[in-house]
PyMOL commands that place a pseudoatom at each C-alpha (Angstrom):
pseudoatom trace, name=CA, resn=UNK, resi=1, chain=A, elem=C, hetatm=0, pos=[-114.631, -8.027, 29.614]
pseudoatom trace, name=CA, resn=UNK, resi=2, chain=A, elem=C, hetatm=0, pos=[-112.993, -5.310, 27.750]
pseudoatom trace, name=CA, resn=UNK, resi=3, chain=A, elem=C, hetatm=0, pos=[-111.859, -7.441, 24.831]
pseudoatom trace, name=CA, resn=UNK, resi=4, chain=A, elem=C, hetatm=0, pos=[-113.144, -10.744, 23.149]
pseudoatom trace, name=CA, resn=UNK, resi=5, chain=A, elem=C, hetatm=0, pos=[-111.619, -13.287, 20.924]
pseudoatom trace, name=CA, resn=UNK, resi=6, chain=A, elem=C, hetatm=0, pos=[-112.660, -12.555, 17.475]
pseudoatom trace, name=CA, resn=UNK, resi=7, chain=A, elem=C, hetatm=0, pos=[-114.197, -15.308, 15.377]
pseudoatom trace, name=CA, resn=UNK, resi=8, chain=A, elem=C, hetatm=0, pos=[-112.374, -16.595, 12.203]
pseudoatom trace, name=CA, resn=UNK, resi=9, chain=A, elem=C, hetatm=0, pos=[-113.808, -15.442, 8.988]
pseudoatom trace, name=CA, resn=UNK, resi=10, chain=A, elem=C, hetatm=0, pos=[-113.384, -18.946, 7.636]
pseudoatom trace, name=CA, resn=UNK, resi=11, chain=A, elem=C, hetatm=0, pos=[-113.390, -22.602, 9.000]
pseudoatom trace, name=CA, resn=UNK, resi=12, chain=A, elem=C, hetatm=0, pos=[-110.449, -23.876, 10.726]
pseudoatom trace, name=CA, resn=UNK, resi=13, chain=A, elem=C, hetatm=0, pos=[-109.490, -26.013, 7.669]
pseudoatom trace, name=CA, resn=UNK, resi=14, chain=A, elem=C, hetatm=0, pos=[-110.075, -23.262, 5.113]
pseudoatom trace, name=CA, resn=UNK, resi=15, chain=A, elem=C, hetatm=0, pos=[-106.392, -22.383, 4.720]
pseudoatom trace, name=CA, resn=UNK, resi=16, chain=A, elem=C, hetatm=0, pos=[-105.356, -25.995, 3.962]
pseudoatom trace, name=CA, resn=UNK, resi=17, chain=A, elem=C, hetatm=0, pos=[-102.789, -27.098, 2.646]
pseudoatom trace, name=CA, resn=UNK, resi=18, chain=A, elem=C, hetatm=0, pos=[-100.849, -23.755, 3.386]
pseudoatom trace, name=CA, resn=UNK, resi=19, chain=A, elem=C, hetatm=0, pos=[-101.718, -23.783, 7.087]
pseudoatom trace, name=CA, resn=UNK, resi=20, chain=A, elem=C, hetatm=0, pos=[-103.083, -27.008, 8.483]
pseudoatom trace, name=CA, resn=UNK, resi=21, chain=A, elem=C, hetatm=0, pos=[-106.407, -27.309, 10.606]
pseudoatom trace, name=CA, resn=UNK, resi=22, chain=A, elem=C, hetatm=0, pos=[-104.597, -28.267, 13.831]
pseudoatom trace, name=CA, resn=UNK, resi=23, chain=A, elem=C, hetatm=0, pos=[-102.442, -25.377, 13.921]
pseudoatom trace, name=CA, resn=UNK, resi=24, chain=A, elem=C, hetatm=0, pos=[-105.232, -22.988, 13.197]
pseudoatom trace, name=CA, resn=UNK, resi=25, chain=A, elem=C, hetatm=0, pos=[-107.157, -24.489, 16.019]
pseudoatom trace, name=CA, resn=UNK, resi=26, chain=A, elem=C, hetatm=0, pos=[-104.320, -24.270, 18.341]
pseudoatom trace, name=CA, resn=UNK, resi=27, chain=A, elem=C, hetatm=0, pos=[-103.225, -20.878, 17.283]
pseudoatom trace, name=CA, resn=UNK, resi=28, chain=A, elem=C, hetatm=0, pos=[-106.493, -19.239, 17.247]
pseudoatom trace, name=CA, resn=UNK, resi=29, chain=A, elem=C, hetatm=0, pos=[-108.107, -20.841, 20.358]
pseudoatom trace, name=CA, resn=UNK, resi=30, chain=A, elem=C, hetatm=0, pos=[-104.985, -21.292, 22.594]
pseudoatom trace, name=CA, resn=UNK, resi=31, chain=A, elem=C, hetatm=0, pos=[-102.409, -18.543, 21.573]
pseudoatom trace, name=CA, resn=UNK, resi=32, chain=A, elem=C, hetatm=0, pos=[-104.602, -16.050, 20.628]
pseudoatom trace, name=CA, resn=UNK, resi=33, chain=A, elem=C, hetatm=0, pos=[-107.280, -16.779, 23.264]
pseudoatom trace, name=CA, resn=UNK, resi=34, chain=A, elem=C, hetatm=0, pos=[-104.646, -16.482, 26.137]
pseudoatom trace, name=CA, resn=UNK, resi=35, chain=A, elem=C, hetatm=0, pos=[-103.593, -13.101, 24.859]
pseudoatom trace, name=CA, resn=UNK, resi=36, chain=A, elem=C, hetatm=0, pos=[-107.110, -11.857, 25.142]
pseudoatom trace, name=CA, resn=UNK, resi=37, chain=A, elem=C, hetatm=0, pos=[-107.542, -13.267, 28.506]
pseudoatom trace, name=CA, resn=UNK, resi=38, chain=A, elem=C, hetatm=0, pos=[-104.238, -12.133, 29.887]
pseudoatom trace, name=CA, resn=UNK, resi=39, chain=A, elem=C, hetatm=0, pos=[-104.893, -8.552, 28.445]
pseudoatom trace, name=CA, resn=UNK, resi=40, chain=A, elem=C, hetatm=0, pos=[-108.225, -8.488, 30.238]
pseudoatom trace, name=CA, resn=UNK, resi=41, chain=A, elem=C, hetatm=0, pos=[-106.685, -9.788, 33.386]
pseudoatom trace, name=CA, resn=UNK, resi=42, chain=A, elem=C, hetatm=0, pos=[-104.035, -7.151, 33.311]
pseudoatom trace, name=CA, resn=UNK, resi=43, chain=A, elem=C, hetatm=0, pos=[-106.267, -4.086, 32.816]
pseudoatom trace, name=CA, resn=UNK, resi=44, chain=A, elem=C, hetatm=0, pos=[-109.303, -5.592, 34.883]
pseudoatom trace, name=CA, resn=UNK, resi=45, chain=A, elem=C, hetatm=0, pos=[-110.550, -2.698, 37.274]
pseudoatom trace, name=CA, resn=UNK, resi=46, chain=A, elem=C, hetatm=0, pos=[-108.819, 0.073, 35.405]
pseudoatom trace, name=CA, resn=UNK, resi=47, chain=A, elem=C, hetatm=0, pos=[-111.814, 1.901, 33.788]
pseudoatom trace, name=CA, resn=UNK, resi=48, chain=A, elem=C, hetatm=0, pos=[-109.793, 4.276, 31.812]
pseudoatom trace, name=CA, resn=UNK, resi=49, chain=A, elem=C, hetatm=0, pos=[-107.808, 1.500, 30.105]
pseudoatom trace, name=CA, resn=UNK, resi=50, chain=A, elem=C, hetatm=0, pos=[-110.910, -0.742, 29.710]
pseudoatom trace, name=CA, resn=UNK, resi=51, chain=A, elem=C, hetatm=0, pos=[-112.602, 2.027, 27.804]
pseudoatom trace, name=CA, resn=UNK, resi=52, chain=A, elem=C, hetatm=0, pos=[-109.907, 2.389, 25.144]
pseudoatom trace, name=CA, resn=UNK, resi=53, chain=A, elem=C, hetatm=0, pos=[-109.919, 0.606, 21.814]
pseudoatom trace, name=CA, resn=UNK, resi=54, chain=A, elem=C, hetatm=0, pos=[-107.112, -1.924, 21.305]
pseudoatom trace, name=CA, resn=UNK, resi=55, chain=A, elem=C, hetatm=0, pos=[-105.462, 0.316, 18.943]
pseudoatom trace, name=CA, resn=UNK, resi=56, chain=A, elem=C, hetatm=0, pos=[-105.311, 3.355, 21.360]
pseudoatom trace, name=CA, resn=UNK, resi=57, chain=A, elem=C, hetatm=0, pos=[-104.277, 1.122, 24.189]
pseudoatom trace, name=CA, resn=UNK, resi=58, chain=A, elem=C, hetatm=0, pos=[-101.116, -0.091, 22.601]
pseudoatom trace, name=CA, resn=UNK, resi=59, chain=A, elem=C, hetatm=0, pos=[-100.460, 3.063, 20.653]
pseudoatom trace, name=CA, resn=UNK, resi=60, chain=A, elem=C, hetatm=0, pos=[-99.744, 4.934, 23.962]
pseudoatom trace, name=CA, resn=UNK, resi=61, chain=A, elem=C, hetatm=0, pos=[-98.000, 2.414, 26.367]
pseudoatom trace, name=CA, resn=UNK, resi=62, chain=A, elem=C, hetatm=0, pos=[-96.537, 5.338, 28.283]
pseudoatom trace, name=CA, resn=UNK, resi=63, chain=A, elem=C, hetatm=0, pos=[-100.225, 5.807, 29.651]
pseudoatom trace, name=CA, resn=UNK, resi=64, chain=A, elem=C, hetatm=0, pos=[-100.301, 2.377, 31.163]
pseudoatom trace, name=CA, resn=UNK, resi=65, chain=A, elem=C, hetatm=0, pos=[-99.042, 1.856, 34.595]
pseudoatom trace, name=CA, resn=UNK, resi=66, chain=A, elem=C, hetatm=0, pos=[-95.641, 0.458, 34.861]
pseudoatom trace, name=CA, resn=UNK, resi=67, chain=A, elem=C, hetatm=0, pos=[-96.603, -2.602, 36.914]
pseudoatom trace, name=CA, resn=UNK, resi=68, chain=A, elem=C, hetatm=0, pos=[-98.916, -3.791, 34.013]
pseudoatom trace, name=CA, resn=UNK, resi=69, chain=A, elem=C, hetatm=0, pos=[-97.047, -2.300, 30.945]
pseudoatom trace, name=CA, resn=UNK, resi=70, chain=A, elem=C, hetatm=0, pos=[-95.277, -5.297, 29.903]
pseudoatom trace, name=CA, resn=UNK, resi=71, chain=A, elem=C, hetatm=0, pos=[-98.317, -7.480, 30.300]
pseudoatom trace, name=CA, resn=UNK, resi=72, chain=A, elem=C, hetatm=0, pos=[-100.362, -4.921, 28.157]
pseudoatom trace, name=CA, resn=UNK, resi=73, chain=A, elem=C, hetatm=0, pos=[-97.514, -4.671, 25.564]
pseudoatom trace, name=CA, resn=UNK, resi=74, chain=A, elem=C, hetatm=0, pos=[-97.198, -8.390, 25.022]
pseudoatom trace, name=CA, resn=UNK, resi=75, chain=A, elem=C, hetatm=0, pos=[-100.787, -9.513, 25.305]
pseudoatom trace, name=CA, resn=UNK, resi=76, chain=A, elem=C, hetatm=0, pos=[-102.199, -6.126, 23.701]
pseudoatom trace, name=CA, resn=UNK, resi=77, chain=A, elem=C, hetatm=0, pos=[-100.018, -6.665, 20.889]
pseudoatom trace, name=CA, resn=UNK, resi=78, chain=A, elem=C, hetatm=0, pos=[-100.665, -10.162, 20.469]
pseudoatom trace, name=CA, resn=UNK, resi=79, chain=A, elem=C, hetatm=0, pos=[-104.400, -9.612, 20.310]
pseudoatom trace, name=CA, resn=UNK, resi=80, chain=A, elem=C, hetatm=0, pos=[-103.914, -6.670, 17.852]
pseudoatom trace, name=CA, resn=UNK, resi=81, chain=A, elem=C, hetatm=0, pos=[-101.542, -8.778, 15.769]
pseudoatom trace, name=CA, resn=UNK, resi=82, chain=A, elem=C, hetatm=0, pos=[-103.612, -11.809, 15.449]
pseudoatom trace, name=CA, resn=UNK, resi=83, chain=A, elem=C, hetatm=0, pos=[-106.916, -10.036, 14.884]
pseudoatom trace, name=CA, resn=UNK, resi=84, chain=A, elem=C, hetatm=0, pos=[-105.440, -8.474, 11.911]
pseudoatom trace, name=CA, resn=UNK, resi=85, chain=A, elem=C, hetatm=0, pos=[-103.510, -11.760, 10.768]
pseudoatom trace, name=CA, resn=UNK, resi=86, chain=A, elem=C, hetatm=0, pos=[-106.957, -13.742, 10.504]
pseudoatom trace, name=CA, resn=UNK, resi=87, chain=A, elem=C, hetatm=0, pos=[-108.591, -11.075, 8.453]
pseudoatom trace, name=CA, resn=UNK, resi=88, chain=A, elem=C, hetatm=0, pos=[-105.796, -10.767, 5.907]
pseudoatom trace, name=CA, resn=UNK, resi=89, chain=A, elem=C, hetatm=0, pos=[-105.883, -14.394, 4.874]
pseudoatom trace, name=CA, resn=UNK, resi=90, chain=A, elem=C, hetatm=0, pos=[-108.535, -16.194, 2.810]
pseudoatom trace, name=CA, resn=UNK, resi=91, chain=A, elem=C, hetatm=0, pos=[-108.757, -19.742, 1.305]
pseudoatom trace, name=CA, resn=UNK, resi=92, chain=A, elem=C, hetatm=0, pos=[-106.476, -20.300, -1.692]
pseudoatom trace, name=CA, resn=UNK, resi=93, chain=A, elem=C, hetatm=0, pos=[-108.357, -19.459, -4.918]
pseudoatom trace, name=CA, resn=UNK, resi=94, chain=A, elem=C, hetatm=0, pos=[-111.305, -17.992, -2.936]
pseudoatom trace, name=CA, resn=UNK, resi=95, chain=A, elem=C, hetatm=0, pos=[-109.977, -14.626, -2.103]
pseudoatom trace, name=CA, resn=UNK, resi=96, chain=A, elem=C, hetatm=0, pos=[-106.535, -15.848, -1.148]
pseudoatom trace, name=CA, resn=UNK, resi=97, chain=A, elem=C, hetatm=0, pos=[-103.500, -15.483, -3.480]
pseudoatom trace, name=CA, resn=UNK, resi=98, chain=A, elem=C, hetatm=0, pos=[-102.860, -13.484, -6.520]
pseudoatom trace, name=CA, resn=UNK, resi=99, chain=A, elem=C, hetatm=0, pos=[-101.399, -9.948, -6.596]
pseudoatom trace, name=CA, resn=UNK, resi=100, chain=A, elem=C, hetatm=0, pos=[-102.902, -6.687, -5.250]
pseudoatom trace, name=CA, resn=UNK, resi=101, chain=A, elem=C, hetatm=0, pos=[-104.563, -4.224, -7.667]
pseudoatom trace, name=CA, resn=UNK, resi=102, chain=A, elem=C, hetatm=0, pos=[-105.363, -0.557, -7.591]
pseudoatom trace, name=CA, resn=UNK, resi=103, chain=A, elem=C, hetatm=0, pos=[-103.781, 2.061, -5.530]
pseudoatom trace, name=CA, resn=UNK, resi=104, chain=A, elem=C, hetatm=0, pos=[-102.041, -0.556, -3.319]
pseudoatom trace, name=CA, resn=UNK, resi=105, chain=A, elem=C, hetatm=0, pos=[-100.383, -2.233, -6.341]
pseudoatom trace, name=CA, resn=UNK, resi=106, chain=A, elem=C, hetatm=0, pos=[-99.385, 1.025, -7.822]
pseudoatom trace, name=CA, resn=UNK, resi=107, chain=A, elem=C, hetatm=0, pos=[-97.839, 2.088, -4.381]
pseudoatom trace, name=CA, resn=UNK, resi=108, chain=A, elem=C, hetatm=0, pos=[-96.086, -1.363, -4.015]
pseudoatom trace, name=CA, resn=UNK, resi=109, chain=A, elem=C, hetatm=0, pos=[-94.647, -1.091, -7.601]
pseudoatom trace, name=CA, resn=UNK, resi=110, chain=A, elem=C, hetatm=0, pos=[-93.738, 2.645, -6.987]
pseudoatom trace, name=CA, resn=UNK, resi=111, chain=A, elem=C, hetatm=0, pos=[-91.889, 1.849, -3.802]
pseudoatom trace, name=CA, resn=UNK, resi=112, chain=A, elem=C, hetatm=0, pos=[-90.320, -1.543, -4.359]
pseudoatom trace, name=CA, resn=UNK, resi=113, chain=A, elem=C, hetatm=0, pos=[-89.967, -1.699, -8.176]
pseudoatom trace, name=CA, resn=UNK, resi=114, chain=A, elem=C, hetatm=0, pos=[-92.304, -4.683, -8.723]
pseudoatom trace, name=CA, resn=UNK, resi=115, chain=A, elem=C, hetatm=0, pos=[-94.518, -7.029, -6.766]
pseudoatom trace, name=CA, resn=UNK, resi=116, chain=A, elem=C, hetatm=0, pos=[-91.870, -9.768, -7.180]
pseudoatom trace, name=CA, resn=UNK, resi=117, chain=A, elem=C, hetatm=0, pos=[-89.285, -7.413, -5.626]
pseudoatom trace, name=CA, resn=UNK, resi=118, chain=A, elem=C, hetatm=0, pos=[-91.729, -6.535, -2.753]
pseudoatom trace, name=CA, resn=UNK, resi=119, chain=A, elem=C, hetatm=0, pos=[-92.347, -10.227, -2.053]
pseudoatom trace, name=CA, resn=UNK, resi=120, chain=A, elem=C, hetatm=0, pos=[-88.558, -10.793, -2.034]
pseudoatom trace, name=CA, resn=UNK, resi=121, chain=A, elem=C, hetatm=0, pos=[-87.930, -8.096, 0.628]
pseudoatom trace, name=CA, resn=UNK, resi=122, chain=A, elem=C, hetatm=0, pos=[-90.839, -8.814, 2.806]
pseudoatom trace, name=CA, resn=UNK, resi=123, chain=A, elem=C, hetatm=0, pos=[-89.869, -12.547, 2.782]
pseudoatom trace, name=CA, resn=UNK, resi=124, chain=A, elem=C, hetatm=0, pos=[-86.154, -11.521, 3.858]
pseudoatom trace, name=CA, resn=UNK, resi=125, chain=A, elem=C, hetatm=0, pos=[-87.709, -9.499, 6.676]
pseudoatom trace, name=CA, resn=UNK, resi=126, chain=A, elem=C, hetatm=0, pos=[-89.686, -12.573, 7.682]
pseudoatom trace, name=CA, resn=UNK, resi=127, chain=A, elem=C, hetatm=0, pos=[-86.644, -14.960, 7.333]
pseudoatom trace, name=CA, resn=UNK, resi=128, chain=A, elem=C, hetatm=0, pos=[-84.214, -12.806, 9.031]
pseudoatom trace, name=CA, resn=UNK, resi=129, chain=A, elem=C, hetatm=0, pos=[-86.157, -11.979, 12.171]
pseudoatom trace, name=CA, resn=UNK, resi=130, chain=A, elem=C, hetatm=0, pos=[-84.291, -13.940, 14.823]
pseudoatom trace, name=CA, resn=UNK, resi=131, chain=A, elem=C, hetatm=0, pos=[-86.680, -15.947, 16.974]
pseudoatom trace, name=CA, resn=UNK, resi=132, chain=A, elem=C, hetatm=0, pos=[-90.079, -15.069, 17.471]
pseudoatom trace, name=CA, resn=UNK, resi=133, chain=A, elem=C, hetatm=0, pos=[-91.810, -12.041, 15.938]
pseudoatom trace, name=CA, resn=UNK, resi=134, chain=A, elem=C, hetatm=0, pos=[-93.595, -10.522, 12.883]
pseudoatom trace, name=CA, resn=UNK, resi=135, chain=A, elem=C, hetatm=0, pos=[-92.795, -9.307, 9.491]
pseudoatom trace, name=CA, resn=UNK, resi=136, chain=A, elem=C, hetatm=0, pos=[-94.709, -6.008, 8.538]
pseudoatom trace, name=CA, resn=UNK, resi=137, chain=A, elem=C, hetatm=0, pos=[-95.658, -3.876, 5.481]
pseudoatom trace, name=CA, resn=UNK, resi=138, chain=A, elem=C, hetatm=0, pos=[-96.544, -0.474, 7.178]
pseudoatom trace, name=CA, resn=UNK, resi=139, chain=A, elem=C, hetatm=0, pos=[-97.687, 2.877, 6.027]
pseudoatom trace, name=CA, resn=UNK, resi=140, chain=A, elem=C, hetatm=0, pos=[-95.392, 5.569, 7.573]
pseudoatom trace, name=CA, resn=UNK, resi=141, chain=A, elem=C, hetatm=0, pos=[-95.728, 9.183, 6.657]
pseudoatom trace, name=CA, resn=UNK, resi=142, chain=A, elem=C, hetatm=0, pos=[-97.509, 8.294, 3.425]
pseudoatom trace, name=CA, resn=UNK, resi=143, chain=A, elem=C, hetatm=0, pos=[-94.894, 5.784, 2.383]
pseudoatom trace, name=CA, resn=UNK, resi=144, chain=A, elem=C, hetatm=0, pos=[-94.812, 1.966, 2.562]
pseudoatom trace, name=CA, resn=UNK, resi=145, chain=A, elem=C, hetatm=0, pos=[-92.221, 0.509, 4.475]
pseudoatom trace, name=CA, resn=UNK, resi=146, chain=A, elem=C, hetatm=0, pos=[-91.123, -3.276, 5.304]
pseudoatom trace, name=CA, resn=UNK, resi=147, chain=A, elem=C, hetatm=0, pos=[-89.815, -4.091, 8.670]
pseudoatom trace, name=CA, resn=UNK, resi=148, chain=A, elem=C, hetatm=0, pos=[-90.207, -6.583, 11.424]
pseudoatom trace, name=CA, resn=UNK, resi=149, chain=A, elem=C, hetatm=0, pos=[-90.854, -6.649, 15.291]
pseudoatom trace, name=CA, resn=UNK, resi=150, chain=A, elem=C, hetatm=0, pos=[-89.819, -8.910, 18.033]
pseudoatom trace, name=CA, resn=UNK, resi=151, chain=A, elem=C, hetatm=0, pos=[-92.384, -11.065, 20.032]
pseudoatom trace, name=CA, resn=UNK, resi=152, chain=A, elem=C, hetatm=0, pos=[-95.846, -9.608, 19.832]
pseudoatom trace, name=CA, resn=UNK, resi=153, chain=A, elem=C, hetatm=0, pos=[-94.591, -5.911, 19.136]
pseudoatom trace, name=CA, resn=UNK, resi=154, chain=A, elem=C, hetatm=0, pos=[-96.900, -4.203, 16.815]
pseudoatom trace, name=CA, resn=UNK, resi=155, chain=A, elem=C, hetatm=0, pos=[-95.851, -0.979, 14.788]
pseudoatom trace, name=CA, resn=UNK, resi=156, chain=A, elem=C, hetatm=0, pos=[-98.460, 1.084, 16.469]
pseudoatom trace, name=CA, resn=UNK, resi=157, chain=A, elem=C, hetatm=0, pos=[-96.168, 1.017, 19.498]
pseudoatom trace, name=CA, resn=UNK, resi=158, chain=A, elem=C, hetatm=0, pos=[-93.783, 3.408, 17.731]
pseudoatom trace, name=CA, resn=UNK, resi=159, chain=A, elem=C, hetatm=0, pos=[-90.413, 3.027, 16.540]
pseudoatom trace, name=CA, resn=UNK, resi=160, chain=A, elem=C, hetatm=0, pos=[-88.843, 4.201, 20.049]
pseudoatom trace, name=CA, resn=UNK, resi=161, chain=A, elem=C, hetatm=0, pos=[-90.732, 1.125, 21.725]
pseudoatom trace, name=CA, resn=UNK, resi=162, chain=A, elem=C, hetatm=0, pos=[-90.159, -1.753, 19.106]
pseudoatom trace, name=CA, resn=UNK, resi=163, chain=A, elem=C, hetatm=0, pos=[-87.989, -0.368, 16.250]
pseudoatom trace, name=CA, resn=UNK, resi=164, chain=A, elem=C, hetatm=0, pos=[-90.562, 0.073, 13.780]
pseudoatom trace, name=CA, resn=UNK, resi=165, chain=A, elem=C, hetatm=0, pos=[-93.445, 2.692, 13.488]
pseudoatom trace, name=CA, resn=UNK, resi=166, chain=A, elem=C, hetatm=0, pos=[-96.576, 3.209, 11.167]
pseudoatom trace, name=CA, resn=UNK, resi=167, chain=A, elem=C, hetatm=0, pos=[-99.779, 1.796, 10.353]
pseudoatom trace, name=CA, resn=UNK, resi=168, chain=A, elem=C, hetatm=0, pos=[-99.732, -1.943, 9.806]
pseudoatom trace, name=CA, resn=UNK, resi=169, chain=A, elem=C, hetatm=0, pos=[-100.969, -2.993, 6.370]
pseudoatom trace, name=CA, resn=UNK, resi=170, chain=A, elem=C, hetatm=0, pos=[-99.827, -6.451, 6.201]
pseudoatom trace, name=CA, resn=UNK, resi=171, chain=A, elem=C, hetatm=0, pos=[-98.394, -8.800, 8.874]
pseudoatom trace, name=CA, resn=UNK, resi=172, chain=A, elem=C, hetatm=0, pos=[-97.037, -12.302, 8.943]
pseudoatom trace, name=CA, resn=UNK, resi=173, chain=A, elem=C, hetatm=0, pos=[-96.583, -14.286, 11.978]
pseudoatom trace, name=CA, resn=UNK, resi=174, chain=A, elem=C, hetatm=0, pos=[-93.240, -15.776, 12.166]
pseudoatom trace, name=CA, resn=UNK, resi=175, chain=A, elem=C, hetatm=0, pos=[-93.336, -17.361, 15.775]
pseudoatom trace, name=CA, resn=UNK, resi=176, chain=A, elem=C, hetatm=0, pos=[-92.824, -21.050, 15.577]
pseudoatom trace, name=CA, resn=UNK, resi=177, chain=A, elem=C, hetatm=0, pos=[-96.415, -21.985, 16.832]
pseudoatom trace, name=CA, resn=UNK, resi=178, chain=A, elem=C, hetatm=0, pos=[-97.557, -20.450, 13.622]
pseudoatom trace, name=CA, resn=UNK, resi=179, chain=A, elem=C, hetatm=0, pos=[-96.047, -22.972, 11.524]
pseudoatom trace, name=CA, resn=UNK, resi=180, chain=A, elem=C, hetatm=0, pos=[-94.038, -25.673, 13.336]
pseudoatom trace, name=CA, resn=UNK, resi=181, chain=A, elem=C, hetatm=0, pos=[-96.637, -28.554, 13.221]
pseudoatom trace, name=CA, resn=UNK, resi=182, chain=A, elem=C, hetatm=0, pos=[-96.602, -28.613, 9.361]
pseudoatom trace, name=CA, resn=UNK, resi=183, chain=A, elem=C, hetatm=0, pos=[-93.073, -26.985, 8.502]
pseudoatom trace, name=CA, resn=UNK, resi=184, chain=A, elem=C, hetatm=0, pos=[-90.899, -27.706, 11.482]
pseudoatom trace, name=CA, resn=UNK, resi=185, chain=A, elem=C, hetatm=0, pos=[-87.664, -25.698, 11.002]
pseudoatom trace, name=CA, resn=UNK, resi=186, chain=A, elem=C, hetatm=0, pos=[-88.613, -24.742, 7.377]
pseudoatom trace, name=CA, resn=UNK, resi=187, chain=A, elem=C, hetatm=0, pos=[-89.693, -21.173, 8.053]
pseudoatom trace, name=CA, resn=UNK, resi=188, chain=A, elem=C, hetatm=0, pos=[-88.772, -20.091, 4.365]
pseudoatom trace, name=CA, resn=UNK, resi=189, chain=A, elem=C, hetatm=0, pos=[-91.159, -22.569, 2.981]
pseudoatom trace, name=CA, resn=UNK, resi=190, chain=A, elem=C, hetatm=0, pos=[-94.070, -21.389, 5.305]
pseudoatom trace, name=CA, resn=UNK, resi=191, chain=A, elem=C, hetatm=0, pos=[-93.153, -17.846, 4.130]
pseudoatom trace, name=CA, resn=UNK, resi=192, chain=A, elem=C, hetatm=0, pos=[-93.236, -18.869, 0.465]
pseudoatom trace, name=CA, resn=UNK, resi=193, chain=A, elem=C, hetatm=0, pos=[-96.557, -20.823, 0.567]
pseudoatom trace, name=CA, resn=UNK, resi=194, chain=A, elem=C, hetatm=0, pos=[-98.104, -17.974, 2.741]
pseudoatom trace, name=CA, resn=UNK, resi=195, chain=A, elem=C, hetatm=0, pos=[-98.480, -15.855, -0.300]
pseudoatom trace, name=CA, resn=UNK, resi=196, chain=A, elem=C, hetatm=0, pos=[-101.059, -18.104, -1.625]
pseudoatom trace, name=CA, resn=UNK, resi=197, chain=A, elem=C, hetatm=0, pos=[-103.489, -17.348, 1.032]
pseudoatom trace, name=CA, resn=UNK, resi=198, chain=A, elem=C, hetatm=0, pos=[-103.020, -13.546, 1.387]
pseudoatom trace, name=CA, resn=UNK, resi=199, chain=A, elem=C, hetatm=0, pos=[-106.220, -11.756, 0.989]
pseudoatom trace, name=CA, resn=UNK, resi=200, chain=A, elem=C, hetatm=0, pos=[-105.246, -8.683, -1.000]
pseudoatom trace, name=CA, resn=UNK, resi=201, chain=A, elem=C, hetatm=0, pos=[-108.719, -7.210, -0.990]
pseudoatom trace, name=CA, resn=UNK, resi=202, chain=A, elem=C, hetatm=0, pos=[-108.685, -6.864, 2.649]
pseudoatom trace, name=CA, resn=UNK, resi=203, chain=A, elem=C, hetatm=0, pos=[-105.167, -5.536, 2.628]
pseudoatom trace, name=CA, resn=UNK, resi=204, chain=A, elem=C, hetatm=0, pos=[-106.054, -3.085, 0.073]
pseudoatom trace, name=CA, resn=UNK, resi=205, chain=A, elem=C, hetatm=0, pos=[-109.085, -2.004, 2.463]
pseudoatom trace, name=CA, resn=UNK, resi=206, chain=A, elem=C, hetatm=0, pos=[-106.644, -1.507, 5.332]
pseudoatom trace, name=CA, resn=UNK, resi=207, chain=A, elem=C, hetatm=0, pos=[-104.328, 0.428, 3.067]
pseudoatom trace, name=CA, resn=UNK, resi=208, chain=A, elem=C, hetatm=0, pos=[-107.149, 2.864, 1.857]
pseudoatom trace, name=CA, resn=UNK, resi=209, chain=A, elem=C, hetatm=0, pos=[-108.422, 3.340, 5.424]
pseudoatom trace, name=CA, resn=UNK, resi=210, chain=A, elem=C, hetatm=0, pos=[-104.824, 4.091, 6.648]
pseudoatom trace, name=CA, resn=UNK, resi=211, chain=A, elem=C, hetatm=0, pos=[-104.053, 6.724, 3.995]
for i in range(1, 211): cmd.bond("trace and resi %d" % i, "trace and resi %d" % (i + 1))
show_as sticks, trace
zoom trace
């Protein structure tokens, strides 16, 4: 198979109490697992597509045959989004939480005024995304930009496709399956608590590699 479900870099229970164990098990094994399976099924037998990296595949959806383009968009995006999501979180107090440092901290302060202002604006993007989707911090033309996308769209797909373009630096899943077991309809509470498990070391690595 072209793509495989990546292992989590921590135990299912490691992000408690911010994200509960059962949500992590279902989210990773069932939801992310389904995106990987469905993506592989969509591109099966199409050697040119199977040979591409996930990033290359979703960055050029116009190269995907029209009859499977929606499937690749949804499931390729779902695979890419979640593969990043697991990596940019860590257990609270063990790599998760705190504030960014170094170049990333300076860029956030320069762009948004302060880390607190950045969190407020990012939280607004996550809260106001109607229905299912993601909130993003992206690097576009050398500048940090906050935005959101619907469903499993990824900014790598480009602004013309999903309304936001750039290299994803930080992404927050605001589909109900990401938080409903613990938070029910309280999405703002989930967003506020999520900052306690953001792995800023990993986010900074992504930022540096994207510059």
